[in-house]
N, C-alpha and C positions, 0 to 999 in steps of 0.2 A: 530706750531699749536698743541694744546693739544688734547688728547683724549676727546670725547664729554661726559660731565658729568653734565652740569649745568641747565637743565630744570626740573622744578617740575611738577608733575601731578596736576590735578585740581579736587577739591572735590566740587560737586554741591549738595546742600541740598534744597529739595523742591519736591512737588508732592508726589511720593511714598516713598521718603526717600533719604538717601545719595547715591551718586554714584561717582565713581572715573573715570576720563577721562585721558587716556594716549595720547601722542601727535599724534598717528595715528587715534584717535577717533574724532568724532564730534557728537554733541547732537542737534537734531532738536526739537524745542518747538512749539506747536501749538494746535489747537482744533481738528485736525485730530487724530483719535484714534491710527493711525499707527505711530505717531510721537514718537521720543525717550522719550519725556517728555510731555504727553498730558494734557491739561487743558480744561475742559468743562466749559468755562466761556464766556459770550457774548462779553467781551472786547478783547478776544484772537482771532486772525485770524486763519484760517485753517492751514496755514504755517506761523508762526509768526516771529521766530528768530532762530538763531543757534549759538552754541559755538564751536569753532574750534581752532586748532593751525596752525599758519603760521608765523614762526619766533618768535611769542609770542602768548599767549592765547588771543583770541579776542571774543567779543560778537557782532553779526551782526544782524540788523533788516532785515527781508526779505520782506519789502514792506507792513508791517502790517497797518491796518486802524488806530489803537489807539496808535501805537508807542511802542518802547522799551526804558525803562528808567533805567539808571545806576546811583545809588545813587542820584536819584531825577532829573537827567539831561537826556533829550531825546537824543538818539544817533541813527545814522545809523550804525556806527561801532565804537567800542571802545576797546582799549587794556586793558587787565586786569593786573593792576600793583600791586594789593593787594586785601585783602578781600573787598567785595562789595555786595550790594543788587541790584537785577535786578527785575524790575516790568514790567509786560506784559499788559499794558493798562494805561490810563491816570488818573484814579481815585484811591483813596486809597483802594477801594474794589477789585482792580485787583489782580490776582495771582502774587506772588513774589517768588524768590528763593535767596539763599545766596551762594556766591562763596568764596572759600579760597584755598590756595595752599596746596598740599599734599607732599608726599615724592619725593625726587630727582629721576628723570628718568635715569637709567643707560645707556640707549642707545639713549639719546636725544642729540641734537646738536643745539646750537644757534649761530647766526652770531656774537655774542660778545665773543665767546670762544677764548682765546688767549693762546699761549704757553709761557712759561718762557724762557728767553734768554738762549741759549745754550742747550735747552732741546732736540732738534733734532740732532744737531751737524752734523756729516758726515754720521751717520748711516741712512740707508734707512728705512722709515716708510711708510705704505700704508693705505689708507682709501678708502672705496667704498661709493659713493654718489648715493642715489636713494630714491624712494618712499617707498620701503619695510622697515618696522620698524627694520628689522635685519641688515640694512646697518649701517656703522659707522657714516655717516652723513645723517640724514633723512630730506628730503625736502617734506613737505606735499603739493604737487602740482600735479594735474592730468596731467600736461604737462611733468612731470618728469617720466621716466620709472622706473620700480621697482628696477632694477640695471642699473644705467644710466652711471656713469663715475667712473674710478679708478684714484686716484692721489697718487703719491709717491714723497717723498722728495729726492733730489739729491744735493750734494754740499752745503748743509746747507740752501741756500736761493732760490733754484729753485725747480720747481715741474714738474714731468713728468705726463702728462695727457693722459689718454687712454679711448676712448669711448667704451662702452660695448654693442654696437649694439642698441643704444637707437633709439626711433622713431623720436625724434625731434632734435637730434644731440647735439654735444658738440663743443663749440667755444672758441677759444683763440683770444681775440681782434677782434671779429666779423668774424673770419675765421673758417670754419668748419674743424675739425681735427678728425682723427681716433686715432692718437697718435702724441703727440707733447710736446715740452718743454715750460714751462711758466716762464717768467722772472719777477722779482719784478716790479711792476707798471703796469702789464698787467691784463686783465679781463677775467674771466672764465664764459661762458654762459652755463647754465644748465636749460632747460625748460624756465620758466619765471623768473628764478633767475639769476642775474648778480653778480658775486663774485669777489671782488678785492683782489689782492695778493701784499703785500708790502715786501715780503721776510720773514716775520715772522707771519703775521696774515692774515687769509682769512675771509673777512667780506662781508656782503651783501651790494650791491649798490642799494638803493631803494628810495622811496619817504619820507624817514625820515629826509631829509634835507629840509630847508625852500623853496628852489627853485627847481621846478620839471623840467622845460624846460627853457633853456637860449638861446636867439637869439642875436647874436652879429654882427652888421654891415653887414646885409645880403642884397646883391644886386642879382637880377636875370634878365638877359638880353637874348633876342633872338639872333639868329645868325646874324640878321640884325643890332644888336646894340640897338634895342629898349628896354628900361628899363621897366620891369613889377613890380619889387620891387626895392626900392631905400633907402638904409640906415636903414633898419628895425632893431631896437634894443630894446629888452625888456626881462624881466624875468617873468615867470608865476609861481606863488606860488603854492606849493603843496596843493592839496585839493581845488583848486579854480575853479570857473566857469567863463570863459572869452568869451564874444561875440565879433565877428569881424564884423563891419558894414562899410558901405561906399557907395558912388555912383557907378554906372556902370563904369567899367574900372579902378577901384581903386586897382585891384590886389588881391582881396580876394581869388579867386581860385588858383592863383599862390602861394600865401602864404600858402594855405592849402596843396598844393603839396610839397612845400619845407619843411614845418614843419613835414609832415608825412614821409619824406624821399623818396617820389616818384620821386622828381627831386632834383638835386644838385644845391645849390646856386652858382652863378658865383663867388662871393666873400663873405667872412664872414663865420660864423659857426652856426650850430644848434646843441646843446648838451643836452642830457638827463643825469642828474646826472654825468656830466663830460665826457660822452661818445658821440663821434661824431655820430649823427644819421645816415647819409647815409653810413658811413664806417662800422657801427655796426648793420645795418638794419636786417641782417640775424638773429641775436640773439634778437634784440629789437622788432622784429615783434610780440613777445609774450607780450611785454609791451604796444604796441601801437594798439589801436582799431580804425578802420576807418569806419564810416557810411556815405556813399555818399548820394547825394540827391535822387537818385533813390533807391527804396526799393529792395535790392538784395535778394529776397526770392521767392520761387516758390508759386504762388498764388493758385495752385490746392491742396496744402497740408494744413493740420491743423497747427496751430502755434507750437504745441508740436512735430508733425512729422518733420517739417522743422528743429527745433532745435535739435532733436535727430540725424538726418542725419548729421547736421553740427558738432555735438559733435563727431560722429564717424570719421569724416575726420580730426578733430583737435587733438584728444587725442590719446595717444599710444595704441597699440593693447592690452597691458596688463591691460588697464583700463576696468573693467567689465561693462556689460550692466547696471547692477544695479547702479554702481557708476556714469555712464553717466546720468541715469535717475534722480538720486539725484541732480546732478549739474544742469540739465535742469529745474527741478522743483524749485530749489532754485532761478534760474535766472528768471523764469516765475513769481514767487512770488515777487521777488525784484522789478519787473516792473509793478506789479499790473495786471497781465494777467491771473491769476489763473482761473477766471470764463470764460475766452475766449480761454483757451488752446486747447480745442477740436473743435474750430470754424475754418472753412476753411479761409485761409488768405484773399481770395478775398472778403469774407463777413465781414471782420473786418472794423471798421471805420478807417479813415485816421490816427488818433492819435494812435489807437491800432496797426495798421500796422507798423507805425514808431517805436513804442516801441518794436515790434517783431524784427525789423531790428536791433535795439540797443541791444536786447537780444542776437542776433547772436554774436556780438562782446564781450559781457560780459561773455560768456561761459568760456573764458580763463582768466577772471578777469584782464583786462589790467589796468595799472596804468595811462595811457594817453589815453583819448578818444576824437577823433576828429569827428565832425559832420558837413556835408555840407548841408545847407538849410533844416534842419529837419522839419521846419514848413511851407515849401512851399506848397501852395495849400490848407492849412487847414483854417477852420473858426476861428474867434477870440477865441472861447472857447477852441478848440483843441490846438490852438497855446499856450494858457496859460497853458493847461494841460501838453503839451510836455516840456515846459520850467520848469514847476514845477518838472517834473520827472528828468530833467537834474540837477536841483538844488539839488535834493536828492542824485543823483549819485556823485556829486562833493563834497564829504566829505571824511575825513580820508586820505586814501592813493591813491585817484583817482583824477586826474586833467582833466577837461573837457574844450574843446575849440569848440565853435559853430560858423560857418559862417552863417550869416542870413541877409535877407533884412527886416525882421520884427523888428520894434523898439517898439512894444506895450508892451512887457513884459521884457524889459532889466533890470528892477528893481530886477529880480531874480538873476542877475549876480553879481559877486564880482567886475569884471572889464569890461570895454568896450574899445576895440581898434578901433578907427576911422581911416580909411585909406582914403587918398586923391588920386585922379587919379595919376597913375604912381607908385603906391605902396609906398606912403610916409606916415609916421605916423603923423597924425594931433592931436591926443589925445589918451592918455592911462591913465585910472584911473577909479574911481567909477562911476556907471551909473548916480547917482544923480548930478554929477558935469558937465555932458557933455554940456547941454544947457547953463548953467551959464558960462562955459568957453568960449563958442562961442558968448555969449550975444545975443542969439536968442531964439525964443519961440517954435519952432518945428524943427524936424529933416529934413523936406523938405527944409527949408531955409538953414540949415547947409550944406546939400549935394550940394545945388546950389552954395553956396559960395565956397565950396571946389573945385568944377569943374572949377570955374573962376580963382582961384589962388592957385593951389596945392603947389607950391614951397614956397610961402609966409607963408602958414599955417604950413608947415614942419619946416621952420626956427623959427616961433613963438613958436612951441611946444618945439623944442630943447633949445631955450632960456629960456622957462618956467621951464623946468626940470633941466637946468643947464649944460647939456652936449649933445654932438651929438653922433653919432654912435661910439661905442667903439670896439676896437680890431678888426678892419675890415681887417682881414688877408685873403689872397686868399684861396679859397677852395682847398682842396687837390685834386690831379689829379684824374679824374674820372676813375674808374675801373669797369669792368663788375662784377656785384654782383653774387655770387654763388647762384644757385637755393636752396631754403630751403630744408632740409632733407625730404624725403618722406617715408610714411608708406608703408608696403608691397603692391606690385602691385595688387595682387589678393584681398587683403582686400579693397583697394580703388575701384577696379572694382566692387566688391560685393556691396559696399555702393552706388556707382553711379548707378549701374544696378538696384538694388532694388528700389532706389528712382525714377528712370526713369519709371519703371514698375508701381509704385504706381501713379505717375503723369498721365500716359496715361490712367489708369483705372479710375482715379478720374475725368478726363475730359470726361463726358458721351457722349457728342455729337461727339467728335473726336473718341472715342472708337466705337460708333455705325457706324460712317463713315467707319472705318477700317474693321468692320465686314460685312457691306453691299457692300463694293466696289467689292470684288471678286464675290459676288452673282450677282451684276448688270452686271459685265463683262461676267459672265457665261451665263446670259440671252441673252446678245447681241450675244455671240457666237452661242447659240442655234437657233438664228434667221437666221443663214447661211443655205441656202436651201440644201437639200440632206440628205440621211440617211446612206451613206457609212462610214462617219467619216474618220478614218485613215486606212481604208481597201480599197482594190481594188474595183473599181466600174465597172460594165459591160459597162457603157458609160463614155466617157471622162468628167471629172469634176474638178473644182478648189476648191472643198469643203475643202479638207485637207489644202491647202495653206491658205485659208481665216481663218480657225480655228487657224492655227499656228500664223498668224499675230495678231489676237486678244489675243491669249494666251501670246505670247512673248512680244509684245509691252505693253499689259496690265500688265504683270508681272513687266516690267521696270517701268511703271507708278505707280504701287502699291508701289514699293520700294522707288521711289523718293518722292512721295506725303507724305509718312509717315515721312520722315527724313529731307526734304529740308528746313523746317523752324526751326528746332530744335536748331542747334548750334548758329545761328545768334540771335535767340530769347532769349537765356540765356547767351549770351556772357558776360554781366557785372557780372553775378554770377560766371561764370567760371574764369574770371580774378581775382576776389577777392579770390576765393578758390585756385587758382593757387598761389597766394601770400602767402598762409598759408600752402603750401606743397602738393597740388594736382598734381599728375603726369599727363602730357598731354597724355602719353601712356595709363594710366589707364582710363582716362576720355574717350578717343576715343574708346578704346577696349570695354568698357562697353556699349557705345552707339551702336557699331557695333553688339555686341552680342544681345542686345535687339531688334534692328531694323531688324537684320538678322532673329531672331526667329519669329518676326511678319511677315516678308516677306515669310518665309517658310510656316508658318501656312496659310497665305492667298493663297499662290500658291497651296498648297495641296487641299484647299477647291475649288479653281477655277478649277483645272484640274479634280477633282473628280466630280464636278457638270456637267462639259462638258461630261466627259466619262460616266456619268450616262445615258445620252441620245444619245451619239454618240459612235459608236464602236471604241475601242482603237487599237493601233498598235499590231500586232500579234507576231512578232518575235523580241525579244530583242537582243542586241549585247553583253551584259555582264552577265546579270542575267537570261536571257530567258524570262523576263516579260517586254515587251515593254512599258506597261503603267507605271510601276514603274520608268523606265529610263526616260520617258517623264516628270513625276513629278519631278524627280531629276534635269533635265535640266531647267525646269521652275523655280525651287527653286533657282538654282545658278544664273539665270538671274535676278530674283527679288532681290536677295542679292546684285548683282552688281548695280542694280538700287538704292538700299538703300545707298550703298557707294557713288554713284554718287550724290545723294541728300546731303549727309553729306559733300562731297567735295565742292559742290556749296555753301552750308550753311556756311561753314567755311571761304569762300573766298569773300562773298558779305559783304557789309558794313551796309546795312539796310534790314529790313524784306520786305520793299516794292519792293526790287529788285528781290525777290524770284519768284513771280508768273510769270512775263514775261519770266524769264529764264526757268522755269518749262515747260511752254507752248512751247517755242522754242525747248527745248530739246526733249520733247515727239514727236513733229512733225518731228524732225530730225530722231528719232528712227523709226518712221513709214515709212519714205521715204527710209532710209538706211538699213532696216532689210533684204531686198532682196525678200520679199514675195509679196509686193505690186507692185513694178516695178522692171524690171531686173537690176541687179547690176554688175554681173560678166562680166569682160572684158570691162567695160565702164569707161574710164578715164575722169576726175579724180574722178568720183563718187565712183568707187570701192575702191580707196585709202582712201577717206574720210570715207567710211563705216567701215574701220578697227578700227576707234575710237568709234564706236557705239556698246554698249553692246548688243542691240537687234539683230545686224547683226550676232554676234557669237552665241547668244542664239538660234536664228532662225536656223542657220546652224546646230547646234548640234541637235536640235529637228527634223529638216528635215532628218538628218542622222539616228536618232533613228526610225522614222516612215517609212524610205525608200521612201521619197517623190517622187523621180524620177520614182519609180515603181507604187506608188499609184496614181500619177497625171502625166501621160506620156506627157501631153501637157505643163507641166511646163518648163520654161527655164532651160537649163542644167547649173548646177553650181557645180564645182568640190568639194566645201565644203559640198555638200549634199550626198556624196557617203555613201552607207550603209555598213560601215566597222568600226571596233573599232579604228583604227588609226585615221581616219578622225574625228570621234566624239570626241576622246580624245584630238586632236589638238584644236578643237573649245573650249572645256571646259578649257584646259590649258590657252588659250588666255584670256578667261573670268576671270580666277583666277588671271592672270597677270594684267589685267585691275583693278581688285579689289585692288591689291597691290599698283598700281600707284595712284589710287584714294585715298586710305588710306594715302599714303605718302603725297599727296597734302593737305589733310585735316589736317594731323599732322603738316606739315610745317606752315600752316596758323594759327593753334592754338598756336604754339610756337612763331611765329612772332607777333601775336596780343597781347599776354601777355607781350612780351618783350617791345613792344611799350608803353604800359601803365606803365610798371615799369620804 
């Protein structure tokens, strides 16, 4: 492998004059005055096109209205192979610029760089791969860290590969490595780049071959032996749009899972540019974008906010906020969402919301894009609009596969794959040939016929194309896939926490509920008769006991009500983000911090309002201020309630299960806290109460206020003793319950993501 020397700079002439672009540069063209090359012309969109380097100089349209034209040909993306004219609009009056190559870049590297035989020999040579233009091999990709990987030659035809602490990891044949040896014939994964090593040349494996995805003899069977896919065999051309249709039970969802690597085929192989997809999924995750039927996006955020948070989670920490904003704005423009970027997702139309979901996946510029029922529930106009968008995306180096029930706009596709029940191919070819092949007038008749004789139509198609399933080899032994590399824990926590806070504030009705809840509970507490509060009364009273019941059970309820619907509600979003590197630890800890903060604020407000009208405890055990200690105990109890809500939310399967469990749990806290009915010494009631956070919160609060002295008629409970050891014991048990609840939530998060993978 030779030193990098063969990429030329690019000279752009137009607008204000000549400018020279280096490989680390990109030029944005548009009507926006902040563009790198602004044109104030009605045919030019606000963000019209960009010129950038990614293995080669390229011109890319950013979803403009009037198109980008290279030498008279409209393009979505085109490689600059020589001098050319670029026009930004469809008429001759539109602004133009000329492009030509300049001087050779001394620090550039291309995937066609080759070493002369014997150049390396046995001497060790070292190169650093990264996004920084000072690296020996520069990869212009935001998924690549500035200094990502170091490679060194050993023994003439082997490479020693060392990860330099990158955010997205370094892979040899799909296995993450910190340091490893690479043999000829193996593949190196760096960001979204896959580099093949033949012992002499390191070249990029990408969509420059004619076939992007190859499926050979794929069967998929359940443990019962039932076949969901049977002999699926096809090649998807690079830059093509393929629709998968068929009657119910045809195996469309199973095929979707196998092609995306979510499930392994029972037999056969799915390969991307020669790489086995399930075996190399850890590195190919950057090449494969998956848009499920459900829109995996927080509806309380604006489209731009949702994409910015997604970019934070996907790109390395050394990608600046400005670089992330540029990528987000490019993606928004590419999908025609510029005018809707500041709109709350919930207020977008169905088609706009679907394009926002697609934008989530396009942030990392995948070369394979899979969509499951993207037009489901859309009216015919939006159906056509979404399919037109997919047609625009399936150009150049991106291949798009869409699973759909809608057949109205299949003409936008290059190919249609028709599946018969049992996952059998009945047709694969151009859309205008489907009905003629089946000699029928509409798809309803086709689907009905397929349901009657799936095996017959499979045999007919295999005879029609001249061969059956090819190379139907058994799939390799299933192994547990390594988790994708994760960004720094605190960075992920910050992203998730800030997003959660913005979501909670954006939902005004929920924010108002959280604000009013402690006020309502305080008003209920103030309805308790008496004026002694937490001080001794000249006459026997249960006022203090009743106040503590409302405080502690109310605190538990506040914590649970805020968090109990959260994890189950955004589980599909979490699973997708988990697949691209989100740490379960970071996700859960961010949630705990946010909901614990809310619980503490609510608790402080609740106790303050009660103590505003009711006298507080006079003697503290630790700081001398009983009121402060009471606030602290209520806070810890509320935090435990929040953890209890998260644990429940992580372990239920649907949102509908949440409310019954919340009601039962709060009633249990009320009964088992010890302030409403006697608990101490009553078997098995006392033993059950050990699991209730309100029991230990009430005990700690009773210790702080010296309940046995304030309410002499109260049942004697050893956990209410007014001493530091007793109150400390109750608080420690509360903290231990927090740990156990957190572990239960974390286990459920890991198990749920593993099931989907």
